[in-house]
GUPAVEX-795027 format. One record per residue (C-alpha): residue number from 1; x, y, z. Coordinates in pm, whole numbers, plus 50000, padded with zeros to 5 digits. Example, Ala and Ser with C-alpha at 12.3 -4.5 7.8 and 13.67 -1.06 7.14 Angstrom:
+-----+-------+-------+-------+
! seq !    px !    py !    pz !
+-----+-------+-------+-------+
!   1 ! 51230 ! 49550 ! 50780 !
!   2 ! 51367 ! 49894 ! 50714 !
+-----+-------+-------+-------+
//
This chain:
+-----+-------+-------+-------+
! seq !    px !    py !    pz !
+-----+-------+-------+-------+
!   1 ! 50000 ! 50000 ! 50000 !
!   2 ! 50116 ! 50359 ! 49944 !
!   3 ! 50259 ! 50558 ! 50233 !
!   4 ! 49996 ! 50765 ! 50410 !
!   5 ! 50061 ! 51139 ! 50443 !
!   6 ! 49877 ! 51289 ! 50741 !
!   7 ! 49986 ! 51647 ! 50675 !
!   8 ! 50307 ! 51771 ! 50510 !
!   9 ! 50607 ! 51627 ! 50700 !
!  10 ! 50401 ! 51373 ! 50897 !
!  11 ! 50383 ! 51024 ! 50749 !
!  12 ! 50239 ! 50689 ! 50855 !
!  13 ! 50523 ! 50444 ! 50781 !
!  14 ! 50386 ! 50146 ! 50968 !
!  15 ! 50045 ! 50005 ! 51060 !
!  16 ! 49842 ! 49685 ! 51027 !
!  17 ! 49760 ! 49765 ! 50662 !
!  18 ! 50098 ! 49900 ! 50548 !
!  19 ! 50343 ! 49662 ! 50711 !
!  20 ! 50207 ! 49376 ! 50928 !
!  21 ! 49884 ! 49284 ! 51100 !
!  22 ! 50061 ! 49304 ! 51440 !
!  23 ! 50176 ! 49663 ! 51383 !
!  24 ! 50020 ! 49968 ! 51541 !
!  25 ! 50077 ! 50296 ! 51360 !
!  26 ! 50423 ! 50452 ! 51362 !
!  27 ! 50478 ! 50807 ! 51240 !
!  28 ! 50781 ! 50966 ! 51075 !
!  29 ! 50797 ! 51339 ! 51146 !
!  30 ! 51025 ! 51591 ! 50979 !
!  31 ! 51065 ! 51882 ! 51220 !
!  32 ! 51089 ! 52246 ! 51120 !
!  33 ! 51464 ! 52216 ! 51179 !
!  34 ! 51482 ! 51933 ! 50925 !
!  35 ! 51540 ! 51656 ! 51179 !
!  36 ! 51373 ! 51317 ! 51158 !
!  37 ! 51176 ! 51172 ! 51447 !
!  38 ! 50992 ! 50840 ! 51468 !
!  39 ! 50694 ! 50810 ! 51700 !
!  40 ! 50652 ! 50441 ! 51788 !
!  41 ! 50802 ! 50161 ! 51582 !
!  42 ! 50551 ! 49886 ! 51518 !
!  43 ! 50588 ! 49532 ! 51648 !
!  44 ! 50902 ! 49446 ! 51455 !
!  45 ! 50720 ! 49184 ! 51247 !
!  46 ! 50679 ! 49434 ! 50964 !
!  47 ! 51023 ! 49587 ! 51013 !
!  48 ! 51151 ! 49546 ! 50655 !
!  49 ! 50833 ! 49697 ! 50513 !
!  50 ! 50859 ! 49991 ! 50754 !
!  51 ! 51221 ! 50056 ! 50653 !
!  52 ! 51124 ! 50046 ! 50285 !
!  53 ! 50851 ! 50301 ! 50353 !
!  54 ! 51097 ! 50532 ! 50530 !
!  55 ! 51338 ! 50501 ! 50236 !
!  56 ! 51057 ! 50575 ! 49992 !
!  57 ! 51002 ! 50910 ! 50165 !
!  58 ! 51368 ! 50986 ! 50097 !
!  59 ! 51495 ! 50940 ! 50452 !
!  60 ! 51782 ! 50710 ! 50545 !
!  61 ! 51699 ! 50524 ! 50869 !
!  62 ! 52034 ! 50613 ! 51025 !
!  63 ! 51940 ! 50981 ! 50988 !
!  64 ! 51652 ! 50943 ! 51235 !
!  65 ! 51743 ! 51136 ! 51549 !
!  66 ! 51524 ! 50948 ! 51798 !
!  67 ! 51247 ! 50694 ! 51837 !
!  68 ! 50996 ! 50806 ! 52101 !
!  69 ! 50771 ! 50528 ! 52231 !
!  70 ! 50423 ! 50625 ! 52347 !
!  71 ! 50409 ! 50313 ! 52565 !
!  72 ! 50564 ! 49972 ! 52612 !
!  73 ! 50323 ! 49745 ! 52424 !
!  74 ! 50500 ! 49534 ! 52164 !
!  75 ! 50266 ! 49644 ! 51883 !
!  76 ! 50412 ! 49994 ! 51931 !
!  77 ! 50761 ! 49923 ! 52065 !
!  78 ! 50892 ! 49597 ! 51917 !
!  79 ! 51054 ! 49755 ! 51613 !
!  80 ! 51267 ! 49990 ! 51822 !
!  81 ! 51501 ! 49706 ! 51922 !
!  82 ! 51578 ! 49641 ! 51555 !
!  83 ! 51613 ! 50013 ! 51481 !
!  84 ! 51869 ! 50039 ! 51759 !
!  85 ! 52053 ! 49720 ! 51658 !
!  86 ! 52075 ! 49796 ! 51285 !
!  87 ! 52089 ! 50176 ! 51275 !
!  88 ! 52198 ! 50282 ! 51627 !
!  89 ! 51887 ! 50498 ! 51671 !
!  90 ! 51838 ! 50597 ! 52037 !
!  91 ! 51507 ! 50519 ! 52206 !
!  92 ! 51311 ! 50739 ! 52448 !
!  93 ! 51027 ! 50628 ! 52677 !
!  94 ! 50867 ! 50734 ! 53003 !
!  95 ! 51028 ! 50593 ! 53317 !
!  96 ! 50744 ! 50363 ! 53423 !
!  97 ! 50721 ! 50189 ! 53087 !
!  98 ! 51096 ! 50215 ! 53020 !
!  99 ! 51161 ! 49986 ! 53317 !
! 100 ! 50926 ! 49728 ! 53166 !
! 101 ! 51091 ! 49756 ! 52826 !
! 102 ! 51442 ! 49711 ! 52963 !
! 103 ! 51355 ! 49400 ! 53165 !
! 104 ! 51138 ! 49243 ! 52891 !
! 105 ! 50832 ! 49248 ! 53115 !
! 106 ! 50559 ! 49025 ! 52973 !
! 107 ! 50307 ! 49298 ! 53055 !
! 108 ! 50441 ! 49461 ! 52737 !
! 109 ! 50291 ! 49180 ! 52528 !
! 110 ! 49956 ! 49297 ! 52392 !
! 111 ! 49933 ! 49052 ! 52101 !
! 112 ! 49767 ! 48722 ! 52189 !
! 113 ! 49971 ! 48515 ! 51945 !
! 114 ! 50307 ! 48651 ! 52069 !
! 115 ! 50467 ! 48474 ! 52366 !
! 116 ! 50817 ! 48621 ! 52382 !
! 117 ! 50937 ! 48979 ! 52421 !
! 118 ! 51299 ! 49090 ! 52381 !
! 119 ! 51434 ! 49359 ! 52614 !
! 120 ! 51466 ! 49703 ! 52456 !
! 121 ! 51745 ! 49935 ! 52579 !
! 122 ! 51608 ! 50283 ! 52647 !
! 123 ! 51859 ! 50563 ! 52592 !
! 124 ! 51654 ! 50851 ! 52731 !
! 125 ! 51425 ! 50784 ! 53026 !
! 126 ! 51167 ! 51061 ! 53066 !
! 127 ! 51080 ! 51126 ! 53431 !
! 128 ! 50900 ! 51460 ! 53412 !
! 129 ! 50528 ! 51529 ! 53367 !
! 130 ! 50630 ! 51756 ! 53078 !
! 131 ! 50963 ! 51742 ! 52897 !
! 132 ! 51084 ! 51967 ! 52615 !
! 133 ! 51266 ! 51732 ! 52377 !
! 134 ! 51559 ! 51959 ! 52294 !
! 135 ! 51751 ! 51654 ! 52173 !
! 136 ! 51541 ! 51692 ! 51857 !
! 137 ! 51368 ! 52032 ! 51866 !
! 138 ! 51243 ! 52288 ! 52120 !
! 139 ! 50906 ! 52252 ! 51946 !
! 140 ! 50874 ! 51887 ! 52053 !
! 141 ! 50709 ! 51834 ! 52392 !
! 142 ! 50662 ! 51503 ! 52570 !
! 143 ! 50375 ! 51476 ! 52819 !
! 144 ! 50322 ! 51194 ! 53068 !
! 145 ! 49969 ! 51068 ! 52996 !
! 146 ! 49916 ! 50752 ! 53204 !
! 147 ! 49597 ! 50551 ! 53193 !
! 148 ! 49636 ! 50291 ! 52919 !
! 149 ! 49966 ! 50196 ! 53086 !
! 150 ! 50142 ! 50365 ! 53382 !
! 151 ! 50416 ! 50501 ! 53158 !
! 152 ! 50214 ! 50609 ! 52857 !
! 153 ! 50319 ! 50942 ! 52708 !
! 154 ! 50204 ! 51177 ! 52435 !
! 155 ! 50418 ! 51383 ! 52199 !
! 156 ! 50309 ! 51731 ! 52092 !
! 157 ! 50493 ! 51888 ! 51798 !
! 158 ! 50450 ! 52234 ! 51644 !
! 159 ! 50472 ! 52213 ! 51265 !
! 160 ! 50405 ! 52507 ! 51033 !
! 161 ! 50165 ! 52669 ! 51275 !
! 162 ! 49983 ! 52345 ! 51359 !
! 163 ! 49994 ! 52151 ! 51685 !
! 164 ! 50013 ! 51779 ! 51619 !
! 165 ! 49965 ! 51529 ! 51901 !
! 166 ! 50073 ! 51165 ! 51900 !
! 167 ! 49901 ! 50980 ! 52182 !
! 168 ! 49945 ! 50607 ! 52115 !
! 169 ! 49658 ! 50417 ! 52276 !
! 170 ! 49549 ! 50695 ! 52510 !
! 171 ! 49189 ! 50666 ! 52385 !
! 172 ! 49181 ! 50304 ! 52500 !
! 173 ! 49126 ! 50026 ! 52564 !
! 174 ! 49213 ! 49971 ! 52929 !
! 175 ! 49306 ! 49645 ! 53100 !
! 176 ! 49384 ! 49543 ! 53455 !
! 177 ! 49653 ! 49319 ! 53310 !
! 178 ! 49837 ! 49631 ! 53194 !
! 179 ! 49779 ! 49817 ! 53524 !
! 180 ! 49549 ! 50062 ! 53345 !
! 181 ! 49396 ! 50330 ! 53565 !
! 182 ! 49066 ! 50497 ! 53479 !
! 183 ! 49120 ! 50808 ! 53693 !
! 184 ! 49461 ! 50869 ! 53536 !
! 185 ! 49313 ! 50799 ! 53193 !
! 186 ! 49053 ! 51073 ! 53234 !
! 187 ! 49312 ! 51320 ! 53366 !
! 188 ! 49540 ! 51243 ! 53071 !
! 189 ! 49260 ! 51290 ! 52819 !
! 190 ! 49183 ! 51629 ! 52974 !
! 191 ! 49551 ! 51722 ! 52963 !
! 192 ! 49565 ! 51643 ! 52591 !
! 193 ! 49237 ! 51828 ! 52530 !
! 194 ! 49389 ! 52137 ! 52690 !
! 195 ! 49672 ! 52129 ! 52434 !
! 196 ! 49419 ! 52250 ! 52169 !
! 197 ! 49556 ! 52021 ! 51900 !
! 198 ! 49498 ! 52066 ! 51529 !
! 199 ! 49583 ! 51702 ! 51453 !
! 200 ! 49549 ! 51397 ! 51679 !
! 201 ! 49732 ! 51076 ! 51584 !
! 202 ! 49665 ! 50751 ! 51769 !
! 203 ! 49786 ! 50394 ! 51728 !
! 204 ! 49497 ! 50346 ! 51488 !
! 205 ! 49511 ! 50660 ! 51276 !
! 206 ! 49469 ! 51037 ! 51277 !
! 207 ! 49198 ! 51299 ! 51311 !
! 208 ! 49266 ! 51629 ! 51132 !
! 209 ! 49105 ! 51962 ! 51224 !
! 210 ! 49091 ! 52126 ! 51566 !
! 211 ! 48712 ! 52100 ! 51592 !
! 212 ! 48722 ! 51731 ! 51502 !
! 213 ! 48993 ! 51664 ! 51759 !
! 214 ! 48806 ! 51857 ! 52026 !
! 215 ! 48480 ! 51672 ! 51954 !
! 216 ! 48649 ! 51331 ! 51965 !
! 217 ! 48832 ! 51394 ! 52292 !
! 218 ! 48524 ! 51533 ! 52464 !
! 219 ! 48322 ! 51233 ! 52347 !
! 220 ! 48578 ! 50988 ! 52487 !
! 221 ! 48605 ! 51179 ! 52816 !
! 222 ! 48228 ! 51171 ! 52862 !
! 223 ! 48208 ! 50797 ! 52785 !
! 224 ! 48286 ! 50490 ! 52990 !
! 225 ! 48624 ! 50339 ! 52902 !
! 226 ! 48644 ! 50008 ! 52720 !
! 227 ! 48794 ! 49743 ! 52950 !
! 228 ! 48929 ! 49421 ! 52805 !
+-----+-------+-------+-------+
//
């Protein structure tokens, strides 16, 4: 399938249609400074297809400055081990999920057919509620948004006057197996709502337009979460 362009300089390079059925969406972002950032990395099962998609955009994988993981689940994080091994790309994650990634915690397995999970070294462990990601750009902000998992985070990037948010599986579902927390989930949704985003990208796709984003977030906040 062709690469999906969300807006200029934001591309879907990996998802269950593009690369492998186990893959959640991963996004390649070209910052205003011309640096390359990957948000999430798929499961690793569609790794070759993801790399080919990145190359098709005209980006060499070893030029990617960082991979930021929205949370530890293998459908989002598994490819980062291969990106680090083959291309030496550093990985960033929030502290609470980073610990799980580095010890290959089975709570990171969110795919029923997968039984094994390989530890992922995390280069930059985010400990703050908000962190300006100067390693890439002062216009990249990482926000701790627990709920889906304790260490879930969201990435907010300013691009050409637009605020683009990457939230992983913040919208759900929740599971006691993953130590999901409904109160934190609602607080995190409100925190993202207050960012007044123009584009919202999740593990399943993107919503474009500030009014559309606002409507979606308010609808989710007012609803009961889906527990699995």
